[in-house]
C-alpha positions in Angstrom: -34.3 96.8 -194.4 -33.9 100.1 -192.7 -34.9 101.0 -189.2 -35.1 104.7 -188.2 -34.1 105.4 -184.6 -34.7 109.0 -183.6 -31.9 110.1 -181.3 -33.0 113.6 -180.6 -36.3 115.3 -181.1 -36.7 118.8 -182.4 -33.2 119.1 -183.8 -33.0 119.2 -187.6 -29.3 119.9 -187.8 -27.3 116.9 -189.1 -24.1 116.3 -187.2 -21.0 116.1 -189.4 -17.3 115.4 -189.4 -16.9 118.4 -191.5 -15.6 120.7 -188.7 -13.0 118.1 -187.8 -12.0 117.8 -191.5 -11.7 121.6 -191.7 -9.5 122.1 -188.6 -7.2 119.3 -189.7 -7.2 119.8 -193.5 -3.7 121.2 -193.9 -2.1 118.6 -191.7 -4.2 115.8 -193.2 -2.9 116.8 -196.7 0.6 116.2 -195.3 -0.5 112.9 -193.7 -1.9 111.7 -197.0 1.4 112.5 -198.7 3.3 110.6 -196.1 0.9 107.6 -196.3 1.7 107.3 -200.0 5.4 107.7 -199.5 5.7 105.2 -196.6 3.4 102.6 -198.2 5.9 102.4 -201.1 8.1 99.3 -201.7 10.2 97.8 -204.3 8.0 94.7 -204.0 5.1 95.7 -206.3 2.4 93.8 -204.6 2.9 95.7 -201.3 1.8 99.2 -202.5 -0.9 97.6 -204.6 -2.5 95.9 -201.7 -2.0 98.8 -199.2 -3.3 101.4 -201.6 -6.3 99.4 -202.4 -7.6 99.8 -198.9 -5.9 103.2 -198.1 -7.6 104.8 -201.1 -11.0 103.2 -200.6 -12.7 106.2 -199.1 -12.5 105.8 -195.4 -13.0 109.0 -193.4 -9.5 108.7 -191.7 -11.2 109.7 -188.4 -8.4 108.2 -186.2 -5.5 110.2 -187.6 -7.7 113.3 -187.6 -8.1 112.7 -183.8 -4.3 112.7 -183.4 -4.0 116.0 -185.4 -6.8 117.7 -183.7 -5.7 116.7 -180.2 -2.2 118.0 -180.9 -3.5 121.3 -182.2 -5.9 121.7 -179.3 -2.9 121.9 -177.0 -1.0 124.3 -179.3 1.6 121.8 -180.5 3.9 123.4 -183.0 6.3 120.6 -184.1 6.2 118.1 -186.9 5.9 114.8 -185.0 2.0 114.8 -185.1 2.2 114.1 -188.9 4.2 110.9 -188.4 2.1 109.8 -185.4 -1.2 110.4 -187.3 0.2 108.4 -190.3 1.3 105.6 -187.8 -2.3 105.5 -186.5 -3.7 105.2 -190.0 -1.3 102.4 -190.8 -2.2 100.6 -187.7 -5.9 100.9 -188.5 -5.3 99.7 -192.1 -3.3 96.7 -190.9 -6.1 95.7 -188.5 -8.6 95.9 -191.3 -6.5 93.7 -193.6 -6.1 91.2 -190.8 -9.8 91.4 -189.8 -11.0 90.7 -193.3 -8.9 87.5 -193.4 -10.1 86.3 -190.0 -13.7 87.1 -190.7 -13.5 85.9 -194.3 -15.1 89.2 -195.5 -15.8 89.8 -199.2 -16.6 93.5 -199.0 -14.9 96.5 -197.3 -16.1 100.1 -197.8 -18.2 98.9 -200.8 -15.2 97.3 -202.6 -13.9 93.8 -202.8 -11.5 93.1 -199.9 -7.8 92.8 -200.5 -8.0 89.1 -199.6 -10.5 88.5 -202.4 -8.1 90.1 -205.0 -4.7 89.1 -203.7 -5.5 86.3 -201.3 -5.2 85.8 -197.5 -1.4 85.5 -197.4 -0.8 88.8 -199.1 -3.3 90.6 -197.0 -1.8 89.4 -193.7 1.8 90.1 -194.8 1.0 93.6 -196.1 -0.7 94.3 -192.8 2.5 93.3 -191.1 4.5 95.5 -193.4 2.3 98.5 -192.5 2.6 97.8 -188.8 6.4 97.7 -189.2 6.3 101.1 -191.0 4.0 102.5 -188.3 6.5 101.6 -185.5 9.4 103.0 -187.5 7.7 106.4 -187.7 6.9 106.3 -184.0 10.5 105.7 -183.2 11.5 108.6 -185.6 9.5 111.0 -183.4 11.7 110.2 -180.4 8.8 110.2 -178.0 9.0 107.1 -175.9 5.6 108.0 -174.2 3.9 108.1 -177.6 5.6 104.9 -178.6 4.4 103.3 -175.4 0.8 104.3 -175.9 0.6 103.2 -179.5 2.5 100.0 -179.1 0.3 99.1 -176.1 -2.7 99.8 -178.2 -1.4 97.4 -180.9 -1.0 94.6 -178.4 -4.4 95.3 -176.9 -6.0 95.1 -180.4 -4.4 91.8 -181.0 -5.6 90.5 -177.6 -9.1 91.6 -178.6 -8.9 89.7 -181.8 -7.8 86.5 -180.0 -10.5 86.9 -177.4 -13.1 87.4 -180.0 -11.9 84.2 -181.7 -12.2 82.4 -178.4 -15.8 83.3 -178.0 -16.8 83.2 -181.6 -20.2 81.8 -182.4 -20.9 81.1 -178.8 -24.4 82.3 -178.0 -23.6 82.3 -174.2 -21.4 85.3 -174.8 -22.4 88.0 -172.3 -22.7 91.7 -172.8 -19.6 92.2 -170.7 -17.7 89.8 -172.9 -18.8 91.7 -176.0 -17.9 95.1 -174.6 -14.4 93.8 -173.6 -13.9 92.7 -177.3 -14.9 96.1 -178.8 -13.0 98.0 -176.1 -9.9 96.2 -177.3 -10.5 95.9 -181.0 -12.0 99.3 -181.7 -11.8 101.7 -178.8 -8.1 101.1 -177.9 -6.9 102.7 -181.1 -9.3 105.7 -180.8 -8.0 106.2 -177.3 -4.3 106.0 -178.3 -4.9 108.3 -181.3 -6.4 110.9 -179.1 -3.9 110.6 -176.2 -0.7 111.0 -178.3 -1.7 114.6 -179.1 -1.3 116.0 -175.6 1.8 113.8 -175.1 3.8 115.4 -177.9 2.4 118.8 -176.8 4.1 118.3 -173.4 0.8 118.3 -171.5 0.3 116.7 -168.1 -1.7 113.8 -166.7 -5.0 115.6 -166.6 -5.0 116.4 -170.3 -3.8 112.9 -171.3 -6.5 111.3 -169.2 -9.1 113.5 -170.7 -8.2 112.6 -174.2 -7.7 108.9 -173.4 -11.2 108.9 -171.9 -12.7 110.8 -174.9 -11.1 108.4 -177.3 -12.1 105.1 -175.7 -15.7 106.1 -175.1 -16.0 107.6 -178.6 -14.7 104.3 -179.9 -17.2 102.3 -177.9 -20.1 104.4 -179.1 -18.8 104.2 -182.7 -18.7 100.4 -182.7 -22.1 100.1 -181.1 -23.7 102.2 -183.8 -22.0 100.0 -186.4 -23.6 97.1 -184.7 -27.0 98.8 -185.1 -26.4 99.6 -188.8 -25.7 95.9 -189.6 -29.3 95.1 -188.8 -31.0 98.5 -189.4 -28.9 100.4 -191.9 -28.0 100.3 -195.6 -25.0 99.1 -197.5 -24.1 102.7 -198.2 -24.0 103.4 -194.4 -21.8 100.4 -193.7 -19.5 100.1 -196.7 -20.4 96.4 -196.6 -23.6 94.4 -197.1 -26.3 94.7 -194.5 -26.4 91.5 -192.4 -22.8 90.6 -193.1 -22.2 90.3 -189.3 -25.1 87.8 -189.1 -23.9 85.8 -192.1 -20.4 85.6 -190.7 -21.8 84.4 -187.4 -20.6 87.4 -185.5 -22.1 88.0 -182.1 -22.8 91.7 -181.6 -24.8 93.5 -178.9 -28.2 93.4 -180.7 -27.8 89.6 -181.0 -26.7 89.2 -177.4 -29.8 91.2 -176.2 -32.2 89.4 -178.5 -30.9 86.0 -177.4 -31.2 86.8 -173.7 -34.6 88.3 -174.0 -36.2 85.7 -176.3 -38.2 82.5 -175.7 -36.5 79.1 -175.6 -37.6 78.5 -179.2 -36.2 81.9 -180.2 -32.9 81.1 -178.5 -32.8 77.8 -180.4 -33.1 79.8 -183.6 -30.1 81.9 -182.7 -28.1 78.9 -181.9 -28.9 77.4 -185.3 -28.2 80.6 -187.1 -25.0 81.7 -185.3 -23.5 78.5 -183.9 -24.4 76.2 -186.8 -24.3 78.7 -189.6 -27.9 78.4 -190.8 -28.0 82.0 -191.8 -29.6 82.4 -195.2 -31.8 85.4 -196.2 -34.9 84.0 -194.5 -32.9 83.5 -191.3 -31.6 87.1 -191.6 -35.2 88.4 -191.9 -36.2 86.4 -188.8 -33.2 87.8 -186.9 -34.1 91.3 -187.9 -37.7 90.7 -186.7 -36.6 89.3 -183.3 -34.1 92.2 -182.8 -36.9 94.6 -183.6 -39.5 92.8 -181.4 -37.2 93.1 -178.3 -36.1 96.7 -179.0 -32.5 95.6 -179.3 -31.4 98.3 -181.8 -32.9 101.0 -179.7 -31.2 99.7 -176.5 -27.9 99.4 -178.3 -28.2 103.0 -179.3 -28.9 103.8 -175.7 -25.7 102.1 -174.7 -23.9 104.1 -177.4 -25.4 107.3 -176.1 -24.1 106.4 -172.6 -20.5 106.2 -173.8 -21.0 109.3 -176.0 -22.0 111.2 -172.8 -18.8 110.1 -171.1 -16.8 111.2 -174.1 -18.4 114.7 -174.0 -17.8 115.0 -170.2 -14.2 114.0 -170.7 -13.7 117.1 -172.9 -15.7 119.5 -170.7 -12.8 120.7 -168.5 -10.6 121.5 -171.4 -10.3 125.1 -172.8 -12.7 126.0 -175.6 -11.2 125.9 -179.1 -12.2 125.1 -182.7 -10.6 121.7 -182.2 -12.6 120.9 -179.1 -15.8 121.9 -180.8 -14.9 119.7 -183.8 -14.2 116.7 -181.5 -17.6 117.2 -179.7 -19.3 117.3 -183.2 -17.7 113.9 -184.0 -19.6 112.4 -181.0 -22.9 113.7 -182.3 -22.0 112.5 -185.8 -21.3 109.1 -184.5 -24.7 108.8 -183.0 -26.5 110.4 -185.9 -25.5 107.6 -188.3 -28.2 105.5 -186.7 -31.0 108.1 -187.3 
């Protein structure tokens, strides 16, 4: 079931990540080569599991943020390649771990690694990739970049544990949920963007700008994902529509629908989420309630709020092709829900 949510009126141009792809293409070719090289191992299962997810068609947005943010500040060294690869390995590791925790069957339209090789292999290969990521960070010799990315890794783990602690609890507040996605999703966006000005030798103002851009882009990105789970298509998501609901995940549309509903409707949500009564009929009822209370539209409005902060974070920085591409990414993020 698709729900069209117009974000802007009178603008036929579709936002795209193509400008970001274009300004980072040469460096991303090198990142992709390094990904394949560093994911190798004499233990055959490790590259098999890693490459299953690495080659599954993700946009690699996070490493592109690192490359673009370094280029925007005229960085001329080689360390951005290793840092961008580290960012992608961190992201891949979190996906491998997430799919185990969430018992997910599908990722980017393909069977998850855990469905093919099992939970143990998925967790351990994720750990392998994290180890490789930290090794590359150390190789750059930038303690500041290492500090930012290692801090992000611990924040992501904290977010996972916090999400577990409030899982399937319909009394979860909007503030609780935002704290989860700030840690699980936005922290890596933020770190990926901030290490660019770090290795370019820039000061506090530039680092703060890119950190703010990244964390607010990440929040907007995740909120739009939440919208797509109830109002998108499997093609948009790379997983089945309604998977969050079937897994008992509490996302912002659910939080809003629960709080705005009648007592009978709140009882439905408790049965569906807390007690796992989430068959296709329940999913249809959930979509109807989310639509009735304008929860998708209001979730998009929250995403637009964070997107505006991300745009303003870049505003003081000098104009460049990279800056324009990063601004376009914000628009692209929002356009996925239209």
